[in-house]
C-alpha atoms as an extended CHARMM CRD file, in Angstrom:
* protein
*
       234  EXT
         1         1  ILE       CA              2.2260000000       15.4930000000        4.3230000000  PROA      1               0.0000000000
         2         2  ASP       CA              1.0210000000       17.7790000000        1.5280000000  PROA      2               0.0000000000
         3         3  TRP       CA              1.0540000000       20.8360000000        3.8050000000  PROA      3               0.0000000000
         4         4  THR       CA              4.5950000000       20.2460000000        5.0270000000  PROA      4               0.0000000000
         5         5  ALA       CA              5.7970000000       19.9940000000        1.4160000000  PROA      5               0.0000000000
         6         6  GLN       CA              4.2470000000       23.3890000000        0.6390000000  PROA      6               0.0000000000
         7         7  TYR       CA              5.9820000000       25.1040000000        3.5440000000  PROA      7               0.0000000000
         8         8  ARG       CA              9.4410000000       23.7050000000        2.7410000000  PROA      8               0.0000000000
         9         9  THR       CA             10.9190000000       25.8470000000       -0.0790000000  PROA      9               0.0000000000
        10        10  VAL       CA             14.4030000000       26.9190000000       -1.1310000000  PROA      10              0.0000000000
        11        11  ASP       CA             14.0450000000       30.1440000000        0.8490000000  PROA      11              0.0000000000
        12        12  ASN       CA             11.9850000000       28.7960000000        3.7600000000  PROA      12              0.0000000000
        13        13  THR       CA             13.3760000000       26.0550000000        5.9860000000  PROA      13              0.0000000000
        14        14  LEU       CA             10.6140000000       23.9590000000        7.5210000000  PROA      14              0.0000000000
        15        15  PHE       CA              9.9990000000       24.4290000000       11.2430000000  PROA      15              0.0000000000
        16        16  ILE       CA              6.8540000000       23.1210000000       12.9500000000  PROA      16              0.0000000000
        17        17  PRO       CA              6.4280000000       25.2060000000       16.1230000000  PROA      17              0.0000000000
        18        18  GLU       CA              3.2430000000       23.4840000000       17.2870000000  PROA      18              0.0000000000
        19        19  ILE       CA              1.3260000000       20.2910000000       16.5570000000  PROA      19              0.0000000000
        20        20  ARG       CA             -1.2980000000       18.3390000000       18.4950000000  PROA      20              0.0000000000
        21        21  ARG       CA              0.3450000000       16.0060000000       21.0050000000  PROA      21              0.0000000000
        22        22  ALA       CA             -0.2880000000       12.3600000000       20.0720000000  PROA      22              0.0000000000
        23        23  ASP       CA              1.3890000000        8.9460000000       20.1490000000  PROA      23              0.0000000000
        24        24  GLY       CA              2.3430000000        9.3770000000       16.4890000000  PROA      24              0.0000000000
        25        25  ASN       CA              4.4150000000       12.5320000000       17.0400000000  PROA      25              0.0000000000
        26        26  ALA       CA              7.7510000000       10.7260000000       16.9270000000  PROA      26              0.0000000000
        27        27  ALA       CA              6.8120000000        9.0540000000       13.6390000000  PROA      27              0.0000000000
        28        28  GLN       CA              5.8670000000       12.4820000000       12.2500000000  PROA      28              0.0000000000
        29        29  ALA       CA              9.1920000000       13.9270000000       13.4070000000  PROA      29              0.0000000000
        30        30  PHE       CA             11.1630000000       11.2020000000       11.6320000000  PROA      30              0.0000000000
        31        31  TYR       CA              9.2390000000       12.0090000000        8.4480000000  PROA      31              0.0000000000
        32        32  VAL       CA              9.6260000000       15.8000000000        8.3880000000  PROA      32              0.0000000000
        33        33  ILE       CA             13.3110000000       15.6750000000        9.3320000000  PROA      33              0.0000000000
        34        34  GLY       CA             14.0940000000       13.0080000000        6.7520000000  PROA      34              0.0000000000
        35        35  GLU       CA             11.9130000000       14.2810000000        3.9050000000  PROA      35              0.0000000000
        36        36  HSD       CA             12.0400000000       18.0550000000        4.3980000000  PROA      36              0.0000000000
        37        37  ASP       CA             15.2230000000       18.7100000000        6.4270000000  PROA      37              0.0000000000
        38        38  ALA       CA             13.0530000000       20.2240000000        9.1740000000  PROA      38              0.0000000000
        39        39  LEU       CA             14.8740000000       22.2100000000       11.8470000000  PROA      39              0.0000000000
        40        40  GLY       CA             12.3280000000       21.5750000000       14.5770000000  PROA      40              0.0000000000
        41        41  PHE       CA              9.1550000000       19.7220000000       15.5170000000  PROA      41              0.0000000000
        42        42  SER       CA              7.2500000000       20.7400000000       18.6570000000  PROA      42              0.0000000000
        43        43  PRO       CA              4.1920000000       18.8430000000       19.9500000000  PROA      43              0.0000000000
        44        44  PHE       CA              2.0080000000       21.1250000000       22.0760000000  PROA      44              0.0000000000
        45        45  SER       CA              2.3460000000       20.5670000000       25.8370000000  PROA      45              0.0000000000
        46        46  ILE       CA              4.7970000000       17.7030000000       25.3520000000  PROA      46              0.0000000000
        47        47  GLU       CA              5.8720000000       18.1030000000       28.9880000000  PROA      47              0.0000000000
        48        48  ASN       CA              2.4360000000       16.8190000000       30.0090000000  PROA      48              0.0000000000
        49        49  GLY       CA              2.8110000000       13.6050000000       28.0510000000  PROA      49              0.0000000000
        50        50  SER       CA              3.8590000000       10.2660000000       29.4710000000  PROA      50              0.0000000000
        51        51  ASP       CA              7.3670000000        9.9400000000       30.9180000000  PROA      51              0.0000000000
        52        52  SER       CA              7.2520000000        6.1530000000       30.6980000000  PROA      52              0.0000000000
        53        53  PRO       CA             10.2680000000        4.6530000000       28.9200000000  PROA      53              0.0000000000
        54        54  ASP       CA              7.7660000000        2.6360000000       26.8520000000  PROA      54              0.0000000000
        55        55  ALA       CA              5.7990000000        5.6720000000       25.6420000000  PROA      55              0.0000000000
        56        56  PRO       CA              6.1380000000        6.0620000000       21.8330000000  PROA      56              0.0000000000
        57        57  SER       CA              7.2810000000        9.6850000000       22.0450000000  PROA      57              0.0000000000
        58        58  VAL       CA              9.8890000000        8.9110000000       24.7060000000  PROA      58              0.0000000000
        59        59  LYS       CA             11.3240000000        5.9830000000       22.7200000000  PROA      59              0.0000000000
        60        60  GLY       CA             11.1300000000        7.8710000000       19.4300000000  PROA      60              0.0000000000
        61        61  TYR       CA             12.7320000000       11.0930000000       20.6370000000  PROA      61              0.0000000000
        62        62  ALA       CA             15.5160000000        9.1300000000       22.3350000000  PROA      62              0.0000000000
        63        63  LYS       CA             16.2570000000        7.3910000000       19.0350000000  PROA      63              0.0000000000
        64        64  LEU       CA             16.1480000000       10.7250000000       17.1510000000  PROA      64              0.0000000000
        65        65  ARG       CA             18.6220000000       12.2010000000       19.6010000000  PROA      65              0.0000000000
        66        66  GLU       CA             20.9390000000        9.2340000000       19.0680000000  PROA      66              0.0000000000
        67        67  LEU       CA             20.5830000000        9.6060000000       15.2950000000  PROA      67              0.0000000000
        68        68  MET       CA             21.2780000000       13.3520000000       15.2890000000  PROA      68              0.0000000000
        69        69  PRO       CA             24.9650000000       13.1470000000       14.1970000000  PROA      69              0.0000000000
        70        70  LEU       CA             23.8850000000       11.3390000000       10.9990000000  PROA      70              0.0000000000
        71        71  LEU       CA             20.8860000000       13.6150000000       10.4360000000  PROA      71              0.0000000000
        72        72  THR       CA             22.9470000000       16.7940000000       10.6650000000  PROA      72              0.0000000000
        73        73  ALA       CA             25.6860000000       15.3350000000        8.4630000000  PROA      73              0.0000000000
        74        74  HSD       CA             23.2100000000       14.5450000000        5.6780000000  PROA      74              0.0000000000
        75        75  GLN       CA             20.7910000000       17.4390000000        6.0810000000  PROA      75              0.0000000000
        76        76  GLY       CA             20.3850000000       19.3240000000        2.8190000000  PROA      76              0.0000000000
        77        77  THR       CA             22.4100000000       16.8240000000        0.7690000000  PROA      77              0.0000000000
        78        78  GLY       CA             19.4570000000       15.1000000000       -0.9020000000  PROA      78              0.0000000000
        79        79  ASN       CA             20.5190000000       11.7780000000        0.6100000000  PROA      79              0.0000000000
        80        80  MET       CA             17.5570000000       11.4670000000        2.9780000000  PROA      80              0.0000000000
        81        81  ASN       CA             13.9330000000       10.4710000000        2.5450000000  PROA      81              0.0000000000
        82        82  GLY       CA             11.2050000000       10.5020000000        5.1600000000  PROA      82              0.0000000000
        83        83  LEU       CA              8.4990000000        7.8480000000        5.4150000000  PROA      83              0.0000000000
        84        84  TYR       CA              5.0930000000        8.2650000000        7.0710000000  PROA      84              0.0000000000
        85        85  PHE       CA              2.1810000000        5.8300000000        7.0940000000  PROA      85              0.0000000000
        86        86  ASP       CA             -1.2480000000        5.4540000000        8.6960000000  PROA      86              0.0000000000
        87        87  ASN       CA             -4.6050000000        3.8350000000        7.9150000000  PROA      87              0.0000000000
        88        88  ASP       CA             -5.0750000000        5.9310000000        4.7870000000  PROA      88              0.0000000000
        89        89  SER       CA             -1.5190000000        5.9110000000        3.4350000000  PROA      89              0.0000000000
        90        90  THR       CA              0.3200000000        2.6010000000        3.4950000000  PROA      90              0.0000000000
        91        91  GLU       CA              2.8930000000        2.6640000000        0.6690000000  PROA      91              0.0000000000
        92        92  ARG       CA              5.5270000000        4.8970000000       -0.8780000000  PROA      92              0.0000000000
        93        93  ILE       CA              7.8620000000        4.1660000000       -3.8070000000  PROA      93              0.0000000000
        94        94  ILE       CA             11.2170000000        5.9610000000       -4.1220000000  PROA      94              0.0000000000
        95        95  HSD       CA             13.4620000000        5.7790000000       -7.1950000000  PROA      95              0.0000000000
        96        96  ARG       CA             17.1750000000        6.2810000000       -6.5300000000  PROA      96              0.0000000000
        97        97  ASP       CA             20.4010000000        5.0370000000       -8.1470000000  PROA      97              0.0000000000
        98        98  GLY       CA             18.4570000000        2.9370000000      -10.6560000000  PROA      98              0.0000000000
        99        99  MET       CA             16.6150000000        1.2460000000       -7.8160000000  PROA      99              0.0000000000
       100       100  LYS       CA             12.9710000000        1.0070000000       -6.8880000000  PROA      100             0.0000000000
       101       101  ILE       CA             12.6400000000        1.2800000000       -3.1130000000  PROA      101             0.0000000000
       102       102  THR       CA              9.1840000000        0.2450000000       -1.9050000000  PROA      102             0.0000000000
       103       103  ALA       CA              8.2520000000        1.2080000000        1.6600000000  PROA      103             0.0000000000
       104       104  ASN       CA              5.0750000000        0.1390000000        3.4570000000  PROA      104             0.0000000000
       105       105  HSD       CA              3.3230000000        0.3080000000        6.8020000000  PROA      105             0.0000000000
       106       106  TYR       CA              4.3810000000       -2.6460000000        8.9500000000  PROA      106             0.0000000000
       107       107  PHE       CA              0.7840000000       -3.8700000000        9.1620000000  PROA      107             0.0000000000
       108       108  THR       CA              0.7890000000       -4.6560000000        5.4340000000  PROA      108             0.0000000000
       109       109  LEU       CA              2.6080000000       -7.8100000000        6.5740000000  PROA      109             0.0000000000
       110       110  PRO       CA              0.3180000000      -10.6270000000        7.7390000000  PROA      110             0.0000000000
       111       111  TRP       CA              1.9600000000      -11.5420000000       11.0160000000  PROA      111             0.0000000000
       112       112  ASP       CA              0.5690000000       -9.0500000000       13.5540000000  PROA      112             0.0000000000
       113       113  PRO       CA             -3.0860000000       -9.7800000000       14.4600000000  PROA      113             0.0000000000
       114       114  ARG       CA             -3.7410000000       -6.0480000000       14.9410000000  PROA      114             0.0000000000
       115       115  ALA       CA             -3.3300000000       -5.6430000000       11.1850000000  PROA      115             0.0000000000
       116       116  THR       CA             -6.5610000000       -7.5150000000       10.4500000000  PROA      116             0.0000000000
       117       117  ASP       CA             -8.6700000000       -7.5160000000       13.6410000000  PROA      117             0.0000000000
       118       118  GLY       CA            -10.1840000000       -4.0900000000       13.0420000000  PROA      118             0.0000000000
       119       119  SER       CA             -7.6460000000       -2.1660000000       15.1220000000  PROA      119             0.0000000000
       120       120  GLU       CA             -6.7460000000        1.3130000000       13.9520000000  PROA      120             0.0000000000
       121       121  TRP       CA             -3.3550000000        1.2330000000       12.3180000000  PROA      121             0.0000000000
       122       122  PRO       CA             -0.9710000000        3.4670000000       14.2820000000  PROA      122             0.0000000000
       123       123  ALA       CA              0.9630000000        6.2490000000       12.6140000000  PROA      123             0.0000000000
       124       124  THR       CA              4.4490000000        5.0020000000       11.7430000000  PROA      124             0.0000000000
       125       125  GLY       CA              7.4630000000        6.7360000000       10.2770000000  PROA      125             0.0000000000
       126       126  ALA       CA             11.1400000000        6.5440000000        9.5170000000  PROA      126             0.0000000000
       127       127  VAL       CA             14.0640000000        8.2030000000        7.8160000000  PROA      127             0.0000000000
       128       128  LEU       CA             16.0550000000        6.4410000000        5.0840000000  PROA      128             0.0000000000
       129       129  ILE       CA             19.6010000000        7.7680000000        4.6620000000  PROA      129             0.0000000000
       130       130  ARG       CA             21.7550000000        6.9130000000        1.6510000000  PROA      130             0.0000000000
       131       131  LEU       CA             25.3610000000        6.5150000000        2.8190000000  PROA      131             0.0000000000
       132       132  ALA       CA             26.6680000000        5.1050000000       -0.4930000000  PROA      132             0.0000000000
       133       133  PRO       CA             25.1520000000        3.5820000000       -3.6670000000  PROA      133             0.0000000000
       134       134  ASP       CA             24.6300000000        0.2120000000       -1.9310000000  PROA      134             0.0000000000
       135       135  GLU       CA             24.5370000000        1.3120000000        1.7010000000  PROA      135             0.0000000000
       136       136  TYR       CA             21.6580000000        2.7610000000        3.7240000000  PROA      136             0.0000000000
       137       137  VAL       CA             20.5330000000        3.5150000000        7.2480000000  PROA      137             0.0000000000
       138       138  LEU       CA             16.8620000000        3.0140000000        8.1020000000  PROA      138             0.0000000000
       139       139  ALA       CA             15.6930000000        4.4330000000       11.4320000000  PROA      139             0.0000000000
       140       140  GLY       CA             12.2220000000        4.7340000000       12.9090000000  PROA      140             0.0000000000
       141       141  THR       CA              9.1970000000        2.5780000000       13.6430000000  PROA      141             0.0000000000
       142       142  GLY       CA              6.5870000000        0.4230000000       11.9290000000  PROA      142             0.0000000000
       143       143  VAL       CA              7.9610000000        0.2500000000        8.3770000000  PROA      143             0.0000000000
       144       144  VAL       CA              8.8910000000       -2.3720000000        5.7870000000  PROA      144             0.0000000000
       145       145  VAL       CA             11.3670000000       -1.5310000000        2.9960000000  PROA      145             0.0000000000
       146       146  LYS       CA             12.1780000000       -3.5690000000       -0.1290000000  PROA      146             0.0000000000
       147       147  PHE       CA             14.9820000000       -2.8530000000       -2.6220000000  PROA      147             0.0000000000
       148       148  GLU       CA             14.7410000000       -3.8030000000       -6.3250000000  PROA      148             0.0000000000
       149       149  ASN       CA             16.3220000000       -2.7270000000       -9.5890000000  PROA      149             0.0000000000
       150       150  ASP       CA             14.0940000000       -0.4900000000      -11.7220000000  PROA      150             0.0000000000
       151       151  ASP       CA             14.0370000000       -3.0500000000      -14.5450000000  PROA      151             0.0000000000
       152       152  GLU       CA             13.4090000000       -6.0100000000      -12.2780000000  PROA      152             0.0000000000
       153       153  THR       CA             10.0580000000       -7.7390000000      -12.6690000000  PROA      153             0.0000000000
       154       154  THR       CA              9.2420000000      -10.8270000000      -10.6420000000  PROA      154             0.0000000000
       155       155  ILE       CA              6.4880000000      -13.2170000000      -11.6600000000  PROA      155             0.0000000000
       156       156  LYS       CA              5.3720000000      -14.7450000000       -8.4030000000  PROA      156             0.0000000000
       157       157  GLN       CA              3.7510000000      -18.0870000000       -7.7900000000  PROA      157             0.0000000000
       158       158  ASN       CA              1.2980000000      -19.1090000000       -5.0910000000  PROA      158             0.0000000000
       159       159  LEU       CA              3.6860000000      -18.6460000000       -2.1710000000  PROA      159             0.0000000000
       160       160  GLY       CA              2.9070000000      -18.7600000000        1.5310000000  PROA      160             0.0000000000
       161       161  GLU       CA              4.1370000000      -16.1270000000        3.9780000000  PROA      161             0.0000000000
       162       162  ASP       CA              7.2100000000      -18.2960000000        4.6460000000  PROA      162             0.0000000000
       163       163  GLY       CA              8.2180000000      -17.9640000000        1.0010000000  PROA      163             0.0000000000
       164       164  PHE       CA              7.5930000000      -21.6060000000        0.1000000000  PROA      164             0.0000000000
       165       165  LEU       CA              4.9850000000      -22.8950000000       -2.3310000000  PROA      165             0.0000000000
       166       166  ASN       CA              1.5370000000      -23.4320000000       -0.8760000000  PROA      166             0.0000000000
       167       167  ALA       CA              0.0330000000      -26.9070000000       -0.9430000000  PROA      167             0.0000000000
       168       168  GLY       CA             -1.2400000000      -27.8350000000       -4.3840000000  PROA      168             0.0000000000
       169       169  SER       CA              0.9960000000      -25.3820000000       -6.2620000000  PROA      169             0.0000000000
       170       170  ASP       CA              2.8240000000      -26.4210000000       -9.4070000000  PROA      170             0.0000000000
       171       171  ARG       CA              6.3180000000      -27.1710000000       -8.1350000000  PROA      171             0.0000000000
       172       172  LYS       CA              7.6520000000      -27.7840000000      -11.6560000000  PROA      172             0.0000000000
       173       173  SER       CA              7.3030000000      -24.1060000000      -12.6360000000  PROA      173             0.0000000000
       174       174  PRO       CA              9.7570000000      -22.0050000000      -10.6230000000  PROA      174             0.0000000000
       175       175  THR       CA              9.2280000000      -18.3290000000       -9.9010000000  PROA      175             0.0000000000
       176       176  THR       CA             10.7250000000      -16.3170000000      -12.7740000000  PROA      176             0.0000000000
       177       177  TRP       CA             11.9660000000      -12.7890000000      -13.1300000000  PROA      177             0.0000000000
       178       178  SER       CA             13.1820000000      -10.4510000000      -15.8560000000  PROA      178             0.0000000000
       179       179  GLY       CA             15.8990000000       -7.8150000000      -15.7590000000  PROA      179             0.0000000000
       180       180  THR       CA             19.6610000000       -7.4780000000      -15.9000000000  PROA      180             0.0000000000
       181       181  LYS       CA             20.4000000000       -7.9530000000      -12.2040000000  PROA      181             0.0000000000
       182       182  ARG       CA             18.5820000000       -8.3670000000       -8.9200000000  PROA      182             0.0000000000
       183       183  ILE       CA             19.3190000000       -6.6630000000       -5.6150000000  PROA      183             0.0000000000
       184       184  GLY       CA             19.8910000000       -8.6500000000       -2.4410000000  PROA      184             0.0000000000
       185       185  LEU       CA             20.5270000000       -7.8520000000        1.1980000000  PROA      185             0.0000000000
       186       186  ALA       CA             24.2080000000       -8.4340000000        1.9300000000  PROA      186             0.0000000000
       187       187  SER       CA             23.7570000000       -7.6040000000        5.6080000000  PROA      187             0.0000000000
       188       188  VAL       CA             21.2590000000       -5.9160000000        7.9230000000  PROA      188             0.0000000000
       189       189  ASP       CA             22.6250000000       -4.8690000000       11.3080000000  PROA      189             0.0000000000
       190       190  GLU       CA             20.9320000000       -3.1450000000       14.2060000000  PROA      190             0.0000000000
       191       191  VAL       CA             23.3140000000       -0.3960000000       15.2750000000  PROA      191             0.0000000000
       192       192  ALA       CA             23.7240000000        2.3940000000       17.7880000000  PROA      192             0.0000000000
       193       193  ILE       CA             25.0790000000        5.8030000000       16.7720000000  PROA      193             0.0000000000
       194       194  ASN       CA             28.0460000000        7.2710000000       18.6600000000  PROA      194             0.0000000000
       195       195  TYR       CA             28.3850000000       10.9980000000       19.3340000000  PROA      195             0.0000000000
       196       196  ASP       CA             30.8510000000       11.3580000000       16.4490000000  PROA      196             0.0000000000
       197       197  GLY       CA             28.4520000000        9.7340000000       13.9840000000  PROA      197             0.0000000000
       198       198  THR       CA             30.1810000000        6.3670000000       13.8240000000  PROA      198             0.0000000000
       199       199  MET       CA             28.1050000000        3.2190000000       14.1920000000  PROA      199             0.0000000000
       200       200  LYS       CA             28.3630000000        0.6520000000       16.9630000000  PROA      200             0.0000000000
       201       201  TYR       CA             27.2830000000       -2.8930000000       16.0840000000  PROA      201             0.0000000000
       202       202  VAL       CA             24.4250000000       -4.2830000000       18.1940000000  PROA      202             0.0000000000
       203       203  ARG       CA             23.3150000000       -7.4450000000       16.3590000000  PROA      203             0.0000000000
       204       204  ARG       CA             22.9720000000       -8.9120000000       12.8810000000  PROA      204             0.0000000000
       205       205  TYR       CA             19.5570000000       -9.8200000000       11.4820000000  PROA      205             0.0000000000
       206       206  ASN       CA             19.1230000000      -13.4100000000       10.3310000000  PROA      206             0.0000000000
       207       207  GLY       CA             16.9250000000      -14.8450000000        7.5890000000  PROA      207             0.0000000000
       208       208  ASP       CA             13.7280000000      -14.8460000000        9.6240000000  PROA      208             0.0000000000
       209       209  GLU       CA             14.2180000000      -11.1780000000       10.5010000000  PROA      209             0.0000000000
       210       210  THR       CA             14.5650000000      -10.1970000000        6.8150000000  PROA      210             0.0000000000
       211       211  HSD       CA             11.9630000000      -12.6920000000        5.5220000000  PROA      211             0.0000000000
       212       212  GLN       CA             14.7340000000      -14.7100000000        3.8860000000  PROA      212             0.0000000000
       213       213  GLY       CA             16.2700000000      -11.6110000000        2.2940000000  PROA      213             0.0000000000
       214       214  ARG       CA             13.0600000000      -10.1020000000        0.9010000000  PROA      214             0.0000000000
       215       215  HSD       CA             12.8450000000       -6.9110000000        2.9550000000  PROA      215             0.0000000000
       216       216  VAL       CA             13.9910000000       -4.8770000000        5.9470000000  PROA      216             0.0000000000
       217       217  ARG       CA             11.4390000000       -4.1810000000        8.6680000000  PROA      217             0.0000000000
       218       218  ILE       CA             10.9580000000       -2.4560000000       12.0210000000  PROA      218             0.0000000000
       219       219  GLY       CA              7.9070000000       -3.3550000000       14.1370000000  PROA      219             0.0000000000
       220       220  VAL       CA              5.2520000000       -0.8650000000       15.2210000000  PROA      220             0.0000000000
       221       221  ASP       CA              6.2120000000       -1.1990000000       18.8910000000  PROA      221             0.0000000000
       222       222  ASP       CA              9.9270000000       -0.6310000000       18.2800000000  PROA      222             0.0000000000
       223       223  PHE       CA             12.2240000000        2.2260000000       17.3660000000  PROA      223             0.0000000000
       224       224  GLN       CA             15.4510000000        0.9610000000       15.7910000000  PROA      224             0.0000000000
       225       225  ILE       CA             18.3840000000        2.0220000000       13.6500000000  PROA      225             0.0000000000
       226       226  LEU       CA             19.3640000000       -0.4790000000       10.9460000000  PROA      226             0.0000000000
       227       227  HSD       CA             22.5020000000       -0.4230000000        8.7890000000  PROA      227             0.0000000000
       228       228  ILE       CA             21.7990000000       -2.0120000000        5.4010000000  PROA      228             0.0000000000
       229       229  LYS       CA             24.2910000000       -3.1880000000        2.7900000000  PROA      229             0.0000000000
       230       230  LEU       CA             23.0850000000       -4.3280000000       -0.6280000000  PROA      230             0.0000000000
       231       231  TYR       CA             24.5980000000       -6.4000000000       -3.4310000000  PROA      231             0.0000000000
       232       232  GLN       CA             23.5840000000       -7.1680000000       -6.9940000000  PROA      232             0.0000000000
       233       233  TYR       CA             23.4980000000      -10.5520000000       -8.7040000000  PROA      233             0.0000000000
       234       234  LYS       CA             22.2650000000      -12.2570000000      -11.8650000000  PROA      234             0.0000000000
C-alpha cells in the first residue's frame, strides 16, 4: 500500500504492469483503482490461473468489468476510496462530509469460524464511491463499513452479537450517545451496473444483513456491488 502511494503522483498515473499472481489479486485491483485511480493492474501469467467461475480472480475481475462505467465516471474526481485488508491490516478510517467511515476486514466480525480458528485471513478489498453526500456504492469482497457523524460518540453496554443485552446486564441503563445527529442506513441494495452506468436493482438487504442497521458488509467468498443510502436523525 505504501509503495503504490509513492508511485501515484500528479504527473505520474499509477500503472502496475506486473505483480505476483495470487488469489488476492482482485482485492488488490479494487484497492489501487479506487484509492489511486490506477489505469491498469496486471498479475503475472494470469492466463495460467484458474478459469473456474468460483476462482477469486475470475469473480473479482468480472465484477470490476461490470463496475467499469462507474469507475471511469468517477476517476480523478476525489470521490473514490480504495480499501485493502489482510492479517496485518484490518481497519481503515476515512473522514468525508463530516462523517467518520470505519472500514474493516470481514473477519473482524465474529460469525465466520475461519476468523478465529487459526486460518490465515485472506486479502480482501473494495472501492467506495461517493455518489452524493448521503449516497455511496461499495463494491468488492470481504469488507465491513460503518457510517457515523464525526461528533458522534456511543457509550456501549454489554451487548451480544445480536445487538441485545447479554444475560445479567443492567437493563435499566440504556446505551447512550453524544452528538448532534446520528447516521442511519436508509437502504442497502445489491445492484448490477448497466453498460451506461445506471444501476439495476437485484435485492434489498434486510435487518439481519445489515446487523440491524449497524453496518454494510460483503463476505470474503463474495464479490458484490451495494448501493447505500444514508439518513440522519436525532
